[in-house]
Every structure is written in C-alpha cells, then in structure tokens.
DOVO-629098 format. One record per residue (C-alpha): residue in one letter; x, y, z. Coordinates in Angstrom, 3 decimals. Layout:
// DOVO-629098
+------+----------+----------+----------+
| rest |        x |        y |        z |
+------+----------+----------+----------+
|    A |        X |        Y |        Z |
...
+------+----------+----------+----------+
//
This chain:
// DOVO-629098
+------+----------+----------+----------+
| rest |        x |        y |        z |
+------+----------+----------+----------+
|    M |   -8.895 |   -3.667 |   -0.669 |
|    D |   -8.032 |   -0.192 |    1.121 |
|    I |   -7.163 |    3.090 |   -0.657 |
|    T |   -4.350 |    4.018 |    2.034 |
|    Q |   -2.557 |    0.830 |    1.604 |
|    L |   -3.050 |    1.232 |   -2.663 |
|    I |   -1.259 |    4.748 |   -1.495 |
|    L |    1.514 |    2.909 |    0.216 |
|    D |    1.807 |    0.191 |   -2.276 |
|    D |    2.963 |    3.421 |   -4.696 |
|    H |    5.168 |    4.409 |   -2.597 |
|    A |    7.028 |    1.375 |   -2.452 |
|    E |    6.741 |    1.389 |   -6.116 |
|    Q |    7.770 |    5.078 |   -6.185 |
|    R |   11.070 |    4.506 |   -4.047 |
|    R |   11.668 |    0.943 |   -6.313 |
|    L |   11.811 |    2.895 |   -9.423 |
|    F |   13.795 |    6.023 |   -8.106 |
|    S |   16.097 |    3.407 |   -6.951 |
|    L |   16.210 |    1.747 |  -10.631 |
|    V |   17.257 |    4.862 |  -12.129 |
|    E |   20.540 |    5.664 |   -9.950 |
|    E |   21.164 |    1.888 |  -11.002 |
|    I |   21.283 |    2.092 |  -14.461 |
|    G |   24.880 |    3.627 |  -15.927 |
|    A |   24.700 |    6.866 |  -17.422 |
|    D |   25.793 |    5.370 |  -20.936 |
|    D |   22.542 |    3.199 |  -21.077 |
|    V |   20.502 |    6.203 |  -22.276 |
|    E |   17.103 |    4.179 |  -24.197 |
|    A |   16.976 |    2.199 |  -20.304 |
|    L |   17.509 |    5.291 |  -18.793 |
|    E |   14.495 |    6.794 |  -20.024 |
|    A |   12.035 |    3.985 |  -19.764 |
|    V |   12.198 |    3.481 |  -16.191 |
|    W |   11.632 |    7.657 |  -15.887 |
|    G |    9.670 |    7.779 |  -18.483 |
|    R |    7.812 |    5.526 |  -16.457 |
|    L |    8.058 |    6.871 |  -13.398 |
|    S |    7.159 |   10.055 |  -14.321 |
|    A |    3.568 |    9.237 |  -15.382 |
|    F |    3.467 |    7.507 |  -12.697 |
|    L |    3.958 |   10.127 |  -10.065 |
|    D |    1.304 |   12.315 |  -11.919 |
|    A |   -1.090 |    9.969 |  -12.071 |
|    H |   -1.175 |    8.654 |   -8.445 |
|    A |   -1.051 |   12.757 |   -7.300 |
|    E |   -3.794 |   12.818 |  -10.012 |
|    A |   -5.699 |   10.539 |   -8.328 |
|    E |   -5.057 |   11.077 |   -4.495 |
|    E |   -6.213 |   14.760 |   -5.284 |
|    Q |   -9.218 |   13.019 |   -6.760 |
|    H |  -10.018 |   10.184 |   -4.265 |
|    F |   -7.982 |   10.438 |   -1.179 |
|    Y |   -8.066 |   13.938 |   -0.143 |
|    P |  -12.241 |   15.537 |   -0.803 |
|    E |  -12.796 |   12.314 |    1.833 |
|    L |   -9.852 |   12.847 |    3.928 |
|    L |  -11.271 |   16.661 |    4.246 |
|    K |  -14.883 |   15.320 |    5.335 |
|    L |  -13.396 |   12.799 |    7.933 |
|    G |   -9.831 |   13.708 |    9.231 |
|    E |   -9.167 |   15.765 |   12.131 |
|    G |   -5.286 |   16.273 |   11.882 |
|    A |   -3.059 |   13.465 |   12.098 |
|    N |    0.928 |   13.678 |   14.082 |
|    D |    2.485 |   15.845 |   13.160 |
|    A |    0.357 |   18.179 |   10.924 |
|    E |    0.375 |   21.415 |    9.316 |
|    D |   -1.348 |   23.756 |   12.351 |
|    G |   -2.912 |   20.687 |   13.346 |
|    T |   -5.974 |   20.210 |   11.540 |
|    V |   -7.097 |   17.476 |    8.396 |
|    Q |   -6.947 |   21.340 |    6.313 |
|    G |   -3.095 |   21.800 |    7.004 |
|    E |   -2.220 |   18.796 |    6.200 |
|    T |   -4.373 |   19.382 |    2.865 |
|    E |   -2.730 |   22.402 |    2.114 |
|    D |    0.665 |   20.682 |    2.736 |
|    A |    0.100 |   17.725 |    0.068 |
|    I |   -1.296 |   20.450 |   -1.937 |
|    E |    1.668 |   21.990 |   -2.497 |
|    D |    3.661 |   18.858 |   -2.348 |
|    H |    2.306 |   17.568 |   -5.410 |
|    N |    2.595 |   20.791 |   -7.031 |
|    K |    7.062 |   21.047 |   -5.597 |
|    L |    6.976 |   17.707 |   -6.996 |
|    R |    5.040 |   18.442 |  -10.755 |
|    D |    7.852 |   21.146 |  -11.062 |
|    A |   10.400 |   19.227 |  -10.533 |
|    V |    9.663 |   16.358 |  -12.946 |
|    K |    9.606 |   18.747 |  -15.539 |
|    A |   13.173 |   20.011 |  -14.091 |
|    V |   14.074 |   16.909 |  -15.345 |
|    A |   13.208 |   17.302 |  -18.681 |
|    R |   15.725 |   20.606 |  -18.968 |
|    H |   18.539 |   18.424 |  -19.259 |
|    K |   20.210 |   15.660 |  -21.525 |
|    V |   19.237 |   11.874 |  -20.476 |
|    G |   22.294 |   10.333 |  -18.218 |
|    G |   24.030 |   13.716 |  -17.923 |
|    K |   24.997 |   14.929 |  -14.656 |
|    A |   22.496 |   17.965 |  -14.794 |
|    W |   20.009 |   15.080 |  -15.542 |
|    F |   20.632 |   13.137 |  -12.735 |
|    K |   21.196 |   15.925 |  -10.216 |
|    A |   17.770 |   16.736 |  -11.320 |
|    V |   15.873 |   13.059 |  -10.939 |
|    G |   17.829 |   13.185 |   -7.785 |
|    E |   16.187 |   16.344 |   -6.512 |
|    A |   12.986 |   15.045 |   -7.288 |
|    N |   13.449 |   11.908 |   -5.886 |
|    V |   14.278 |   14.614 |   -2.227 |
|    V |   10.496 |   16.026 |   -2.920 |
|    N |    8.861 |   12.807 |   -3.103 |
|    S |   10.667 |   11.442 |   -0.612 |
|    K |    9.438 |   14.218 |    2.232 |
|    H |    6.178 |   13.952 |    0.982 |
|    M |    5.230 |   10.601 |    0.904 |
|    G |    6.906 |   10.466 |    4.811 |
|    E |    4.151 |   13.419 |    5.148 |
|    E |    2.028 |   11.761 |    3.772 |
|    E |    2.336 |    8.270 |    5.776 |
|    R |    2.437 |   10.051 |    9.192 |
|    Q |   -0.218 |   12.792 |    8.622 |
|    G |   -2.648 |   12.087 |    5.863 |
|    L |   -2.769 |    8.085 |    5.852 |
|    T |   -2.705 |    8.028 |    9.377 |
|    D |   -5.848 |   10.501 |    9.521 |
|    F |   -7.768 |    8.426 |    7.409 |
|    R |   -6.719 |    4.723 |    9.077 |
|    L |   -8.124 |    6.670 |   12.111 |
|    N |  -11.181 |    8.208 |   11.199 |
|    A |  -12.679 |    6.578 |    7.817 |
|    D |  -14.226 |    3.197 |    8.104 |
|    L |  -13.326 |   -0.057 |    6.160 |
|    Q |  -16.048 |    0.360 |    3.559 |
|    T |  -15.223 |    3.587 |    2.885 |
|    R |  -11.527 |    2.996 |    2.853 |
|    H |  -12.825 |    0.324 |   -0.072 |
|    E |  -15.170 |    2.154 |   -1.862 |
|    L |  -12.357 |    4.631 |   -2.186 |
|    G |   -9.365 |    1.714 |   -3.339 |
|    V |  -11.533 |    0.651 |   -5.723 |
|    R |  -12.288 |    4.308 |   -7.756 |
|    F |   -8.256 |    4.551 |   -6.820 |
|    A |   -7.067 |    1.453 |   -8.248 |
|    A |   -9.460 |    2.513 |  -11.546 |
|    F |   -8.188 |    5.583 |  -11.721 |
|    Q |   -4.684 |    4.742 |  -11.877 |
|    A |   -5.373 |    1.855 |  -14.735 |
|    R |   -7.453 |    4.083 |  -17.357 |
|    H |   -4.583 |    6.360 |  -16.686 |
|    I |   -1.437 |    4.022 |  -16.623 |
|    N |   -0.099 |    6.281 |  -18.822 |
|    G |   -0.276 |    9.073 |  -17.092 |
|    V |   -2.164 |   12.256 |  -16.601 |
|    K |   -1.677 |   16.572 |  -17.924 |
|    P |    0.050 |   17.630 |  -14.597 |
|    V |   -1.539 |   20.092 |  -13.434 |
|    N |   -0.320 |   22.042 |  -10.687 |
|    K |   -3.291 |   23.183 |   -7.951 |
|    D |   -3.517 |   26.303 |   -5.470 |
|    P |   -3.600 |   24.326 |   -1.843 |
|    E |   -6.052 |   26.989 |   -0.344 |
|    T |   -8.778 |   26.770 |   -3.184 |
|    Y |   -8.163 |   22.747 |   -3.111 |
|    V |   -9.168 |   22.757 |    0.212 |
|    E |  -11.742 |   25.312 |   -0.033 |
|    K |  -13.600 |   23.616 |   -3.015 |
|    H |  -13.610 |   20.215 |   -1.116 |
|    G |  -13.745 |   20.786 |    2.120 |
+------+----------+----------+----------+
//
C-alpha cells in the first residue's frame, strides 16, 4: 500500500463521479442528489485525509517538484491547501442551487474545474515529490493511516477552510 497510489486512485474516482453527474439527466433529481452527495462527501474526506496524513509528511520530506509554487515544498503545500479551500467553497456553492437546474450544473462544473486543476498540480508536484523523497515503508505506513481515516469518514467530514501559511508553519 502506498499513499501516493491511494491518492491517485481517489483522483480517478473523483473524475468518475463528476462524469456520472454529467451523464445523469436533469430530471432525475434523486440520482443527481445521490451521486453528488457521495462525491461532495468524498471530496471533503479526501482533502481532510491529505491534510492530516500526507501534507505534514511531505513538508518534512519533500523538496518541491516540477512546477511547485516558488519551487519549494512549502509553496507547493500552501498552494494545495489553498486549492482545498477553493474546492470546499465550490462544493458549498452547489448547495445554493436547485438540483438539476442549469445553475446547479454550472456550479458542479465549476467545482469540477477547481478540482481538476488541483489534482493535476498535486500529481505533478506533491505526489511526484513524495515518491522521490519518501521511502516505501513511510509511504506504506501513511497509506494505512490514510485508508483508515477515509474508512472512518465514509460519509464525509465537516469542511473547514484552513489558512495555508498557518498550516505550513504548524506542520513544517
């Protein structure tokens, strides 16, 4: 088990769930509510699992990879935490609209854009950085904690935005 692979697997599931929402007809409100409910809970639990188990260790072991913000692990982490905040806000925005309406689908699409940009950066930066700098045993141990956290929070977590600079100071 490797935390970087678990995160990549989660990213694939997020992409799949966004695709499902896009393929459900606007008139099938029950299905839209069910799939969006699962996706929004999954996004929140995934972000919190990363913030509790992945990013603190990345700050200790990483060096900054590829196009990391300012070329450092601190910049790469601050950017990721800010992305999580933007995603939490985008997910909250969906709830302000009638399920299945044009505004609702637009808000879901905006959340998808925010999430897709974040996943791409994370895959090029944090995950690459961690694979280069963390040994397999560390990746395994974190993977176990990450998987257990998500299993305990299958219905999601309370979404709470975090100040990126304070986060890095606390965990760095």
